[in-house]
C-alpha positions as CSV (number, residue, x, y, z in Angstrom):
1,X,63.9,-59.8,-71.2
2,X,61.2,-57.3,-72.2
3,X,62.4,-54.2,-73.9
4,X,60.4,-51.0,-73.7
5,X,61.1,-48.1,-76.0
6,X,61.8,-44.8,-74.3
7,X,59.1,-43.1,-76.2
8,X,56.5,-45.6,-75.0
9,X,57.8,-45.3,-71.4
10,X,57.4,-41.5,-71.6
11,X,53.9,-41.9,-72.9
12,X,52.9,-44.2,-70.1
13,X,54.4,-41.9,-67.6
14,X,52.5,-38.9,-69.0
15,X,49.3,-40.9,-68.9
16,X,49.9,-41.9,-65.3
17,X,50.6,-38.3,-64.3
18,X,47.6,-37.1,-66.2
19,X,45.4,-39.8,-64.6
20,X,46.8,-38.8,-61.2
21,X,46.0,-35.2,-61.8
22,X,42.5,-35.9,-63.0
23,X,41.9,-38.3,-60.1
24,X,43.2,-35.7,-57.6
25,X,41.0,-33.0,-59.0
26,X,38.0,-35.4,-59.1
27,X,38.6,-36.6,-55.5
28,X,36.8,-33.7,-53.7
29,X,33.7,-34.2,-55.8
30,X,33.8,-38.0,-55.2
31,X,34.2,-37.5,-51.4
32,X,31.4,-34.9,-51.3
33,X,29.0,-37.0,-53.4
34,X,29.6,-40.0,-51.1
35,X,29.2,-37.9,-47.9
36,X,32.8,-38.4,-46.8
37,X,32.7,-34.9,-45.4
38,X,35.5,-35.3,-42.8
39,X,37.9,-36.7,-45.4
40,X,37.1,-33.8,-47.8
41,X,37.7,-31.2,-45.1
42,X,41.0,-32.8,-44.0
43,X,42.4,-33.3,-47.5
44,X,40.9,-30.2,-49.3
45,X,40.1,-27.6,-46.6
46,X,40.0,-24.8,-49.2
47,X,37.7,-26.7,-51.7
48,X,34.6,-24.8,-52.8
49,X,32.5,-27.6,-51.3
50,X,34.0,-27.3,-47.8
51,X,31.3,-24.9,-46.6
52,X,28.4,-27.2,-47.4
53,X,30.4,-30.2,-46.2
54,X,30.6,-28.6,-42.8
55,X,26.9,-27.8,-42.8
56,X,25.7,-31.2,-43.9
57,X,28.1,-33.0,-41.6
58,X,26.6,-31.1,-38.7
59,X,23.1,-31.9,-39.8
60,X,23.9,-35.6,-40.3
61,X,25.2,-35.8,-36.7
62,X,22.4,-34.0,-35.0
63,X,18.8,-33.1,-36.2
64,X,19.0,-29.4,-35.1
65,X,15.6,-28.4,-36.4
66,X,13.8,-31.2,-34.6
67,X,15.1,-30.1,-31.2
68,X,16.7,-31.7,-28.2
69,X,15.6,-34.9,-26.5
70,X,13.4,-33.4,-23.9
71,X,10.2,-34.9,-22.7
72,X,7.2,-32.5,-22.5
73,X,5.1,-33.6,-19.6
74,X,1.5,-32.5,-18.8
75,X,-1.0,-33.9,-16.3
76,X,-2.7,-35.6,-19.2
77,X,0.4,-37.3,-20.7
78,X,3.8,-36.7,-22.3
79,X,5.6,-36.6,-25.6
80,X,9.2,-36.7,-26.8
81,X,10.6,-34.0,-29.0
82,X,12.9,-36.7,-30.3
83,X,15.8,-34.7,-31.7
84,X,18.5,-36.4,-29.7
85,X,17.0,-39.8,-29.4
86,X,19.3,-41.3,-32.0
87,X,22.3,-39.0,-31.3
88,X,25.0,-39.2,-28.7
89,X,26.6,-36.4,-26.7
90,X,29.7,-36.8,-28.9
91,X,27.7,-36.3,-32.0
92,X,26.1,-33.2,-30.6
93,X,29.5,-31.8,-29.7
94,X,30.8,-32.6,-33.2
95,X,27.8,-30.8,-34.8
96,X,28.5,-27.8,-32.6
97,X,32.2,-27.7,-33.6
98,X,31.3,-27.8,-37.3
99,X,28.8,-25.0,-37.0
100,X,31.2,-22.9,-35.0
101,X,33.8,-23.3,-37.7
102,X,31.3,-22.3,-40.3
103,X,30.3,-19.2,-38.3
104,X,34.0,-18.3,-37.8
105,X,35.3,-19.0,-41.3
106,X,32.4,-18.2,-43.6
107,X,31.0,-14.9,-42.3
108,X,30.4,-13.7,-45.8
109,X,28.4,-16.8,-46.8
110,X,25.0,-16.3,-48.3
111,X,23.9,-19.0,-45.9
112,X,25.2,-17.2,-42.8
113,X,21.8,-16.6,-41.3
114,X,21.0,-20.3,-41.5
115,X,24.3,-21.2,-40.0
116,X,23.9,-18.8,-37.1
117,X,20.3,-19.9,-36.6
118,X,21.4,-23.6,-36.4
119,X,24.2,-22.7,-34.0
120,X,21.9,-20.7,-31.7
121,X,19.5,-23.6,-31.5
122,X,22.1,-26.2,-30.8
123,X,23.3,-24.0,-27.9
124,X,19.7,-24.0,-26.7
125,X,19.4,-27.8,-26.9
126,X,22.7,-28.1,-25.0
127,X,21.6,-25.6,-22.3
128,X,24.4,-23.2,-23.1
129,X,22.0,-20.3,-22.4
130,X,24.5,-17.4,-22.6
131,X,25.9,-18.5,-25.9
132,X,22.4,-19.1,-27.3
133,X,21.3,-15.6,-26.2
134,X,24.4,-14.0,-27.8
135,X,23.8,-15.8,-31.1
136,X,20.1,-15.0,-31.2
137,X,21.0,-11.3,-30.5
138,X,23.3,-11.4,-33.6
139,X,20.4,-12.9,-35.5
140,X,18.1,-10.1,-34.3
141,X,20.5,-7.5,-35.7
142,X,20.4,-9.4,-39.0
143,X,16.6,-9.5,-38.9
144,X,16.7,-5.7,-39.4
145,X,17.8,-6.4,-42.9
146,X,14.9,-6.8,-45.3
147,X,16.2,-10.2,-46.4
148,X,15.6,-11.7,-43.0
149,X,12.6,-9.8,-41.6
150,X,10.2,-12.8,-42.1
151,X,12.4,-14.8,-39.7
152,X,12.2,-12.2,-36.9
153,X,9.4,-13.9,-34.9
154,X,11.4,-17.1,-34.4
155,X,14.3,-15.1,-33.1
156,X,12.1,-13.0,-30.8
157,X,10.4,-16.2,-29.4
158,X,13.7,-17.7,-28.4
159,X,15.0,-14.5,-26.9
160,X,11.8,-14.3,-24.7
161,X,12.4,-17.8,-23.4
162,X,16.0,-16.9,-22.6
163,X,15.0,-13.6,-20.9
164,X,12.6,-15.5,-18.6
165,X,15.6,-16.9,-16.7
166,X,15.8,-13.5,-14.9
167,X,13.1,-12.0,-12.7
168,X,11.9,-8.5,-13.7
169,X,11.9,-6.3,-10.6
170,X,9.5,-3.8,-12.1
171,X,6.8,-5.9,-13.7
172,X,4.2,-8.1,-11.9
173,X,4.1,-11.7,-13.3
174,X,0.8,-13.2,-14.3
175,X,2.0,-16.7,-13.3
176,X,4.9,-17.8,-11.2
177,X,5.9,-21.0,-9.4
178,X,8.5,-23.6,-8.7
179,X,9.5,-26.9,-10.3
180,X,10.9,-29.5,-7.9
181,X,12.1,-33.1,-8.3
182,X,11.7,-34.7,-5.0
183,X,12.8,-32.0,-2.5
184,X,15.3,-30.4,-4.9
185,X,14.7,-27.4,-7.2
186,X,14.8,-28.2,-10.9
187,X,16.8,-25.7,-12.8
188,X,17.0,-25.4,-16.6
189,X,13.5,-26.7,-17.1
190,X,11.1,-25.4,-19.7
191,X,7.6,-24.5,-18.3
192,X,5.1,-24.5,-21.1
193,X,1.6,-23.1,-21.2
194,X,-0.8,-25.1,-23.3
195,X,-4.2,-23.4,-24.1
196,X,-7.1,-25.2,-22.5
197,X,-9.2,-25.1,-25.7
198,X,-6.3,-26.4,-27.9
199,X,-6.5,-30.2,-28.5
200,X,-3.4,-30.4,-30.6
201,X,0.3,-30.4,-29.7
202,X,3.3,-29.0,-31.6
203,X,6.6,-30.8,-31.0
204,X,8.9,-29.1,-30.4
205,X,6.7,-26.4,-29.0
206,X,8.9,-23.3,-29.5
207,X,7.0,-20.5,-31.2
208,X,3.6,-22.1,-30.6
209,X,3.1,-21.7,-26.8
210,X,4.3,-19.4,-24.1
211,X,7.5,-20.9,-22.6
212,X,9.7,-19.9,-19.6
213,X,12.9,-21.3,-18.2
214,X,13.4,-22.1,-14.5
215,X,16.3,-20.4,-12.7
216,X,18.8,-22.0,-10.3
217,X,16.2,-22.2,-7.6
218,X,13.6,-23.9,-9.9
219,X,11.5,-20.8,-10.1
220,X,9.8,-19.5,-13.2
221,X,7.8,-16.4,-14.2
222,X,5.4,-15.4,-17.1
223,X,4.8,-11.8,-17.7
224,X,2.0,-10.5,-19.9
225,X,4.3,-9.5,-22.7
226,X,2.5,-11.5,-25.4
227,X,-1.2,-11.3,-24.4
228,X,-1.2,-14.6,-22.6
229,X,-4.3,-14.0,-20.6
230,X,-6.7,-17.0,-20.6
231,X,-6.9,-20.6,-19.3
232,X,-3.9,-22.9,-19.6
233,X,-2.6,-26.3,-18.7
234,X,0.9,-26.1,-17.3
235,X,3.5,-28.6,-18.3
236,X,7.3,-28.9,-18.3
237,X,10.0,-29.8,-20.8
238,X,12.7,-31.9,-19.1
239,X,15.6,-34.1,-20.0
240,X,15.2,-37.8,-19.0
241,X,18.1,-37.4,-16.6
242,X,16.3,-34.5,-14.8
243,X,13.3,-36.7,-13.8
244,X,15.0,-40.1,-13.7
245,X,13.2,-42.1,-10.9
246,X,10.4,-39.5,-10.6
247,X,6.8,-39.0,-11.7
248,X,4.5,-36.0,-12.0
249,X,1.3,-36.8,-10.1
250,X,-2.0,-35.0,-10.3
251,X,-1.7,-31.2,-9.9
252,X,-3.5,-29.1,-7.3
253,X,-5.6,-27.7,-10.1
254,X,-5.8,-28.8,-13.8
255,X,-5.9,-25.3,-15.4
256,X,-4.7,-21.9,-14.4
257,X,-6.7,-18.8,-15.3
258,X,-4.4,-15.8,-16.1
259,X,-5.9,-12.3,-15.7
260,X,-4.4,-8.8,-15.9
261,X,-3.4,-7.4,-12.5
262,X,-3.4,-10.8,-10.7
263,X,-0.6,-13.3,-10.0
264,X,-1.3,-17.0,-10.1
265,X,1.0,-19.4,-8.3
266,X,1.4,-22.9,-9.7
267,X,4.0,-25.4,-8.5
268,X,5.0,-28.6,-10.2
269,X,6.4,-31.4,-8.1
270,X,7.8,-34.7,-9.3
271,X,7.5,-37.4,-6.6
272,X,9.6,-40.6,-6.4
273,X,8.2,-43.4,-8.5
274,X,6.3,-46.4,-7.1
275,X,8.8,-49.3,-7.0
276,X,7.8,-52.6,-8.7
277,X,9.0,-55.9,-7.3
278,X,7.8,-58.5,-9.8
279,X,7.6,-59.6,-12.5
280,X,10.7,-57.9,-13.9
281,X,13.8,-58.6,-16.0
282,X,12.0,-60.0,-19.0
283,X,10.5,-62.9,-17.1
284,X,8.6,-65.3,-19.2
285,X,5.2,-66.1,-17.6
286,X,3.9,-69.6,-18.1
287,X,0.4,-70.7,-17.2
288,X,-2.8,-68.6,-16.5
289,X,-1.7,-66.7,-13.4
290,X,-0.3,-63.2,-13.5
291,X,1.0,-62.1,-10.1
292,X,2.1,-58.5,-9.7
293,X,3.8,-57.1,-6.6
294,X,5.1,-53.6,-5.7
295,X,6.3,-51.7,-2.7
296,X,3.9,-49.7,-0.5
297,X,3.7,-46.0,-1.4
298,X,3.5,-43.3,1.4
299,X,-0.1,-41.9,1.6
300,X,-1.6,-44.3,-0.9
301,X,-5.1,-45.5,-0.2
302,X,-5.4,-47.8,-3.3
303,X,-3.6,-48.8,-6.5
304,X,-4.5,-49.4,-10.1
305,X,-2.5,-51.3,-12.7
306,X,-1.8,-50.7,-16.4
307,X,-0.2,-52.9,-19.1
308,X,1.5,-51.7,-22.2
309,X,2.2,-53.9,-25.2
310,X,4.4,-53.2,-28.2
311,X,4.0,-53.1,-32.0
312,X,7.0,-54.3,-34.0
313,X,8.0,-54.1,-37.6
314,X,9.1,-57.0,-39.8
315,X,12.6,-56.8,-38.3
316,X,11.3,-56.9,-34.7
317,X,12.0,-53.2,-34.0
318,X,9.5,-51.5,-31.7
319,X,7.5,-49.0,-33.7
320,X,4.7,-48.2,-31.2
321,X,2.9,-49.1,-28.0
322,X,-0.5,-49.1,-26.5
323,X,-1.6,-49.1,-22.8
324,X,-4.6,-50.6,-21.1
325,X,-5.8,-49.8,-17.6
326,X,-6.8,-53.0,-15.9
327,X,-10.0,-53.4,-14.0
328,X,-9.7,-53.4,-10.2
329,X,-8.6,-51.3,-7.3
330,X,-6.1,-52.9,-4.9
331,X,-5.7,-52.0,-1.3
332,X,-2.6,-54.1,-0.7
333,X,0.7,-54.3,-2.7
334,X,-0.2,-57.4,-4.7
335,X,-2.6,-58.1,-7.5
336,X,-3.5,-61.3,-9.3
337,X,-5.0,-61.6,-12.7
338,X,-6.0,-64.4,-15.0
339,X,-4.3,-64.4,-18.4
340,X,-7.6,-65.9,-19.8
341,X,-9.6,-63.0,-18.4
342,X,-7.2,-60.3,-19.6
343,X,-7.2,-61.8,-23.1
344,X,-10.9,-60.9,-23.2
345,X,-10.4,-57.3,-22.0
346,X,-10.1,-55.1,-25.1
347,X,-8.2,-51.9,-25.5
348,X,-9.1,-48.9,-27.7
349,X,-8.7,-49.8,-31.4
350,X,-6.0,-47.4,-32.7
351,X,-4.7,-47.1,-36.2
352,X,-1.6,-45.3,-37.4
353,X,0.3,-44.8,-40.7
354,X,-1.5,-45.5,-43.9
355,X,0.2,-42.7,-45.8
356,X,1.8,-43.1,-49.2
357,X,3.8,-46.3,-49.3
358,X,3.1,-46.9,-45.6
359,X,1.0,-49.7,-44.2
360,X,-1.7,-49.2,-41.6
361,X,-0.6,-50.3,-38.2
362,X,-3.1,-51.3,-35.5
363,X,-2.3,-51.7,-31.8
364,X,-2.2,-55.4,-31.1
365,X,-4.2,-55.1,-27.9
366,X,-7.1,-53.6,-29.8
367,X,-7.5,-57.0,-31.5
368,X,-5.9,-59.5,-29.2
369,X,-6.8,-58.2,-25.8
370,X,-4.9,-56.6,-22.9
371,X,-2.4,-59.5,-22.9
372,X,-1.9,-62.4,-25.4
373,X,0.3,-65.4,-25.9
374,X,3.7,-64.6,-27.4
375,X,3.5,-60.9,-26.5
376,X,6.0,-58.6,-24.7
377,X,4.7,-56.2,-22.0
378,X,5.6,-53.7,-19.4
379,X,3.4,-53.1,-16.5
380,X,2.9,-50.2,-14.2
381,X,1.2,-49.4,-10.9
382,X,-0.4,-46.1,-10.0
383,X,-0.8,-45.0,-6.4
384,X,-3.9,-42.9,-5.4
385,X,-4.9,-41.2,-2.1
386,X,-8.3,-41.5,-0.5
387,X,-9.7,-38.7,-2.6
388,X,-8.7,-40.3,-5.9
389,X,-5.7,-38.0,-6.5
390,X,-2.8,-39.7,-8.4
391,X,0.2,-39.6,-6.1
392,X,2.8,-41.3,-8.3
393,X,3.3,-44.2,-10.7
394,X,6.0,-46.8,-11.5
395,X,6.0,-45.4,-15.0
396,X,9.1,-43.3,-15.6
397,X,10.4,-40.9,-18.2
398,X,14.0,-42.0,-18.2
399,X,13.9,-44.1,-21.4
400,X,12.7,-43.6,-25.0
401,X,10.5,-46.2,-26.6
402,X,13.3,-47.9,-28.5
403,X,15.2,-48.4,-25.3
404,X,12.4,-50.0,-23.3
405,X,12.9,-53.6,-22.3
406,X,9.7,-55.5,-21.5
407,X,9.2,-56.4,-17.8
408,X,7.6,-59.7,-18.8
409,X,6.5,-61.9,-21.7
410,X,3.9,-64.5,-22.1
411,X,4.9,-67.9,-23.6
412,X,3.3,-68.9,-26.8
413,X,1.0,-71.5,-25.3
414,X,-2.5,-71.0,-26.9
415,X,-1.4,-68.7,-29.6
416,X,-3.3,-68.8,-32.9
417,X,-1.9,-68.5,-36.3
418,X,-4.0,-65.4,-36.8
419,X,-2.4,-63.9,-33.7
420,X,1.0,-64.2,-35.3
421,X,-0.2,-62.4,-38.4
422,X,-1.7,-59.6,-36.3
423,X,1.7,-59.1,-34.5
424,X,3.4,-58.9,-37.9
425,X,0.8,-56.4,-39.2
426,X,-0.5,-58.7,-41.9
427,X,-4.3,-58.2,-41.2
428,X,-5.6,-59.7,-44.4
429,X,-3.8,-63.0,-43.7
430,X,-5.0,-62.8,-40.1
431,X,-8.6,-62.5,-41.1
432,X,-8.3,-65.6,-43.4
433,X,-6.6,-67.5,-40.7
434,X,-9.2,-66.6,-38.1
435,X,-12.0,-67.5,-40.5
436,X,-10.5,-71.0,-40.7
437,X,-10.6,-71.4,-36.9
438,X,-14.5,-71.5,-37.2
439,X,-15.7,-71.7,-33.5
440,X,-12.7,-70.4,-31.6
441,X,-13.9,-67.6,-29.2
442,X,-10.5,-65.9,-29.5
443,X,-10.7,-65.9,-33.3
444,X,-14.3,-64.6,-33.3
445,X,-13.3,-61.7,-30.9
446,X,-10.5,-60.7,-33.2
447,X,-12.7,-60.9,-36.3
448,X,-15.3,-58.8,-34.6
449,X,-12.8,-56.1,-33.7
450,X,-11.3,-55.9,-37.2
451,X,-14.8,-56.0,-38.9
452,X,-16.2,-53.2,-36.7
453,X,-13.2,-50.9,-37.1
454,X,-11.6,-51.8,-40.4
455,X,-8.0,-52.7,-41.1
456,X,-7.0,-49.7,-43.2
457,X,-7.2,-45.9,-42.6
458,X,-9.9,-45.6,-45.2
459,X,-12.1,-48.4,-43.9
460,X,-14.4,-47.3,-41.0
461,X,-15.7,-50.8,-40.4
462,X,-18.9,-52.7,-40.6
463,X,-20.8,-52.8,-37.3
464,X,-23.4,-55.3,-38.5
465,X,-20.7,-57.8,-39.7
466,X,-18.8,-57.4,-36.4
467,X,-22.0,-58.2,-34.5
468,X,-22.5,-61.5,-36.3
469,X,-19.1,-62.6,-35.1
470,X,-19.8,-61.5,-31.5
471,X,-23.0,-63.5,-31.4
472,X,-21.2,-66.7,-32.4
473,X,-19.0,-66.5,-29.3
474,X,-19.8,-69.6,-27.2
475,X,-18.8,-68.1,-23.8
476,X,-19.2,-64.3,-24.1
477,X,-17.4,-62.3,-21.5
478,X,-18.9,-59.1,-20.0
479,X,-16.8,-57.2,-22.5
480,X,-18.3,-59.1,-25.3
481,X,-21.8,-58.5,-24.0
482,X,-21.1,-54.8,-23.7
483,X,-19.9,-54.7,-27.3
484,X,-23.0,-56.6,-28.4
485,X,-25.3,-54.1,-26.7
486,X,-23.4,-51.1,-28.1
487,X,-23.5,-52.6,-31.6
488,X,-27.2,-53.2,-31.4
489,X,-27.9,-49.7,-30.2
490,X,-25.9,-48.3,-33.1
491,X,-27.8,-50.4,-35.6
492,X,-31.2,-49.5,-34.0
493,X,-30.4,-45.8,-34.3
494,X,-29.6,-46.2,-37.9
495,X,-32.9,-48.0,-38.6
496,X,-34.8,-45.3,-36.7
497,X,-33.3,-42.6,-38.9
498,X,-35.7,-41.4,-41.7
């Protein structure tokens, strides 16, 4: 039997109590440092770190500054704002509750402006317009204080967007119109004016371009309250759900010209998508024949096809895509292509990345052709009327890039070792592998593309070196011949220069 002296027992008890007290007082710091914000708020709601725990937990759930997950669509293309692409509705609701609690319980916080600003924006992203307007008005009152005057423009910009929901019976609009999806008015849609002479795009666009909101009838209005006279391209910011199954075809005019004293009318109509028939459902194509089929589209005189391929990282995650418009106009609802021929059709050579600690990524189709063995692809068909106006497309806006599943894949028959390196983004290894192939036309085309354009952001390529590869191709396609002529013209011009 082990005997323990009372003095020793008391000492151990004191140590345990002291350790418990120390641990208890240290726990909030441990929880905060490990981002266990909910546990901290539940166990220690009055802790000095509770305020920042609420704020950071909201930010971790939803990227408020980036914006919502709307798609901004123009006749020339579309882009995602991306704020909600990795967040669920529950996460957005959670972030809202955290910010509302902050606003309610920490009114004297030195960060109250930031709190109210974040809450106002999340109301905007969730289309709670009245709540957003009320919160921005509170911010406008705060902007009167010297501390916040530099933030007044952002608040005013959002208030102008919110005010546009209502028609002004006194003023004459410079631009008005209606947004419809099919035959239904599209409410709660952003209409954005992008200057004709501006080649860039800010995402999200708030504060950079004039923006109006559509009302319950899909109508919108722009008044000359900010000197918006000039030429603009008109686009929309919509949620994927708002345009699911629809597509924005060519507008009646590409640009609107806004002038004082005149009202332009510009409607935007999303038509039903063209429906594809096959291939779909990740079908694996074997052999040389690619057979595409779709449903007839009302009013279509002819159709054109496009193919999009994907770039993946080392873990197989999609990190980018490139599209190629295929040659040929089709009168019927079926098109047949040869894999062999499409492997010879190049796409524009696009580079991305290349920043600090970031590798340069090159679109696979710029090196391997429109299609290539072992690749994943989606295809789309565009319907045109007799005058060449785009009526609709099978391309939709209802999924983000990470959610896209390829409509078809090509099996790996005929793939080269260099092709596999290209798809992994290892271009130096691809070059060495292609060089070892010696007389393969596929390898020579890939080498020519990489030589002419370079494989890093800093390397602009060597046209003369690329030309030597092209001239070694045993069976040059018309694309190869076009490249040879273009390269020779470039080199001749250089020689002619003094």
